[in-house]
C-alpha positions in Angstrom: -23.4 68.2 -61.4 -21.2 66.7 -58.7 -17.9 65.5 -60.2 -17.6 61.7 -60.1 -14.6 61.8 -57.8 -16.7 63.6 -55.2 -19.7 61.3 -55.2 -20.3 59.3 -52.0 -19.2 55.7 -52.4 -21.6 52.8 -51.7 -20.3 49.2 -51.4 -22.6 46.5 -52.7 -22.2 42.9 -53.8 -22.8 43.5 -57.5 -20.4 44.1 -60.4 -19.8 47.6 -61.6 -21.9 47.1 -64.8 -24.8 45.4 -63.0 -28.2 47.1 -63.4 -28.4 47.7 -59.6 -25.0 49.5 -59.8 -26.5 51.7 -62.6 -29.4 52.5 -60.2 -26.9 53.5 -57.5 -25.2 55.8 -60.0 -28.4 57.4 -61.1 -29.2 58.1 -57.4 -26.0 60.1 -57.0 -23.7 57.5 -55.5 -20.6 55.8 -56.8 -21.1 52.0 -56.7 -18.1 50.1 -55.3 -18.2 46.3 -56.1 -17.7 44.3 -52.9 -18.0 40.5 -53.3 -17.8 39.3 -49.7 -20.3 36.3 -49.9 -20.6 33.4 -52.3 -23.4 31.1 -53.5 -23.2 27.5 -52.5 -25.6 25.4 -54.6 -27.3 22.5 -52.9 -27.2 19.0 -54.3 -30.5 18.1 -52.6 -33.1 16.8 -55.1 -36.5 18.4 -55.5 -38.9 17.2 -52.7 -41.5 16.1 -55.3 -41.3 14.9 -58.9 -42.1 17.8 -61.2 -44.8 15.7 -62.8 -46.6 15.6 -59.5 -46.9 19.4 -59.0 -48.8 22.2 -60.6 -46.0 24.8 -60.6 -42.6 25.8 -59.3 -42.3 29.0 -57.2 -38.9 30.7 -57.3 -38.0 33.5 -54.9 -34.6 34.8 -56.1 -32.1 34.9 -59.0 -29.8 32.5 -57.0 -32.6 29.9 -56.7 -33.4 30.3 -60.4 -29.9 29.7 -61.5 -29.7 26.5 -59.5 -33.1 25.2 -60.5 -33.0 26.2 -64.2 -31.2 23.2 -65.5 -33.5 20.7 -63.7 -36.8 22.1 -64.8 -38.6 20.1 -67.5 -39.7 21.9 -70.7 -43.1 23.6 -70.3 -42.9 23.8 -66.5 -45.0 26.6 -65.1 -42.9 28.9 -62.9 -44.2 31.7 -60.7 -41.2 33.9 -60.0 -40.9 36.8 -57.6 -39.4 39.4 -59.9 -37.9 40.2 -63.3 -34.4 39.5 -62.1 -35.4 36.0 -61.1 -37.1 35.5 -64.4 -33.9 36.7 -66.3 -31.8 34.3 -64.2 -33.8 31.3 -65.4 -32.4 32.0 -68.9 -35.0 29.7 -70.6 -37.6 30.4 -73.1 -39.2 27.0 -72.9 -40.9 27.5 -69.5 -44.2 29.1 -68.7 -43.0 32.1 -66.5 -45.4 34.4 -64.7 -44.5 37.4 -62.5 -46.6 39.0 -59.7 -47.4 42.7 -59.7 -44.6 43.4 -57.3 -41.3 41.7 -56.5 -42.5 40.5 -53.0 -43.4 37.2 -51.5 -46.8 38.6 -50.6 -47.5 39.4 -54.2 -46.3 36.0 -55.3 -48.9 34.5 -52.9 -51.6 36.5 -54.5 -50.5 35.3 -57.9 -50.6 31.7 -56.8 -54.1 32.1 -55.6 -55.1 33.8 -58.8 -53.5 31.1 -61.1 -54.6 28.1 -59.0 -57.8 29.1 -57.1 -58.5 25.5 -56.1 -55.0 24.9 -54.6 -52.7 22.1 -55.4 -49.1 20.9 -54.8 -46.2 23.3 -55.5 -42.4 23.2 -55.2 -40.9 26.4 -53.6 -37.3 26.9 -54.7 -35.6 29.1 -52.0 -32.4 29.9 -50.1 -31.5 28.3 -46.8 -32.3 31.5 -44.9 -35.5 32.5 -46.7 -38.1 34.1 -44.3 -40.5 31.3 -45.1 -43.4 33.6 -45.7 -45.1 31.3 -48.2 -44.7 28.2 -46.0 -46.4 30.0 -43.1 -49.2 31.7 -45.1 -50.2 28.5 -46.9 -50.2 26.3 -43.8 -53.5 24.3 -43.5 -54.8 25.6 -46.9 -55.4 23.8 -50.2 -52.1 25.3 -51.5 -49.5 22.7 -50.4 -46.0 24.1 -50.5 -43.0 21.7 -50.7 -39.8 23.6 -49.9 -36.7 22.9 -52.0 -33.6 24.6 -50.5 -31.5 25.2 -53.6 -28.7 27.2 -52.2 -27.1 28.9 -49.3 -25.1 32.1 -49.0 -21.8 32.0 -47.1 -18.9 34.4 -46.3 -15.9 34.4 -48.7 -12.7 32.9 -47.2 -10.5 34.8 -46.8 -12.9 37.5 -46.0 -12.1 40.7 -48.0 -11.7 44.0 -46.1 -14.4 46.6 -46.6 -13.3 49.3 -49.1 -13.2 52.9 -48.1 -16.9 54.0 -48.6 -19.5 56.3 -47.2 -22.3 53.7 -47.3 -23.0 50.0 -47.6 -25.9 48.2 -49.1 -26.8 44.7 -47.7 -28.7 42.6 -50.2 -29.6 39.8 -47.7 -29.9 39.1 -44.0 -26.5 37.4 -44.0 -24.8 40.4 -45.7 -26.3 42.7 -43.1 -24.9 40.5 -40.3 -21.5 40.5 -41.9 -21.5 44.3 -42.7 -22.8 45.5 -39.4 -19.5 45.2 -37.4 -17.5 46.5 -40.3 -19.6 49.6 -41.1 -18.9 51.7 -38.0 -20.2 55.2 -38.8 -20.8 54.3 -42.4 -24.4 54.7 -43.7 -26.2 51.3 -43.7 -28.9 50.5 -46.3 -30.9 47.4 -46.6 -32.5 45.7 -49.6 -35.8 44.3 -48.1 -37.4 44.3 -44.7 -35.8 41.0 -43.7 -32.4 42.5 -44.3 -33.2 45.6 -42.3 -34.4 43.3 -39.4 -31.0 41.5 -39.6 -29.2 44.8 -39.1 -31.3 45.6 -36.1 -30.8 42.1 -34.6 -27.1 42.6 -34.4 -27.4 46.1 -32.9 -26.7 48.2 -35.9 -30.1 49.4 -37.3 -30.2 50.4 -41.0 -30.4 54.1 -41.7 -32.9 53.2 -44.4 -34.4 50.3 -46.2 -36.5 49.7 -49.3 -38.5 46.8 -50.8 -36.4 44.9 -53.3 -37.2 46.9 -56.4 -34.7 49.1 -58.3 -37.0 52.1 -58.5 -37.4 52.1 -54.7 -33.6 51.6 -54.2 -33.1 54.7 -56.4 -35.7 56.7 -54.3 -34.1 55.6 -51.0 -30.6 56.5 -51.9 -31.5 59.8 -53.7 -33.7 60.9 -50.8 -31.1 60.1 -48.2 -28.4 61.9 -50.2 -30.6 65.0 -50.5 -31.4 65.0 -46.8 -27.7 64.8 -46.0 -27.0 67.8 -48.4 -29.8 69.8 -46.7 -28.2 69.1 -43.3 -24.9 70.4 -44.5 -26.5 73.6 -45.9 -28.4 74.2 -42.7 -25.3 73.7 -40.4 -23.8 76.9 -39.1 -20.3 77.8 -40.5 
């Protein structure tokens, strides 16, 4: 086994003991916590009374944290993934998860739970890709967006640690990391984040859908490919 000191280092905006940091370790990398953005909760009220909607849709843990204290007991919540469900931190809500942690799967769950449509509040970040708003346009499923938070750079902005790779968890993180990364390997959590890397002229070396098992596979496969290249290189 490779000694810990020789593991390639990967910067990500998660604490050392976070589950995603554990995933990075299991994939053969050393996670380096790098908190370079911050969450700014919105004070904007929900766009509809909770009594006038069928359910709340929540896309991310950040949105869940902001919305949690405002949701009435018994509210039905369709959340994008297990991390978002955990972030709600409430046992008095009706929480349902789709088969995959993707907006597309959340849309399928919405149709399954409410086949006749209805009114729904969508709790999302300022820079959400707005998939649900677009796909439900002119349908019986009426989405009322509630921008619960925005992500912004930390001030002063911390320098990038000495690492061999960076993992962007959002489009904003990709835009901020791109000019700093240089020759460092760039990884993206989600297609929208990969697209953000490409927009600023620094395409990601690899990306995965936002699921820990797929993150593990991406990092492990990339590391194995790098090791194979070293072995094949002439002395």
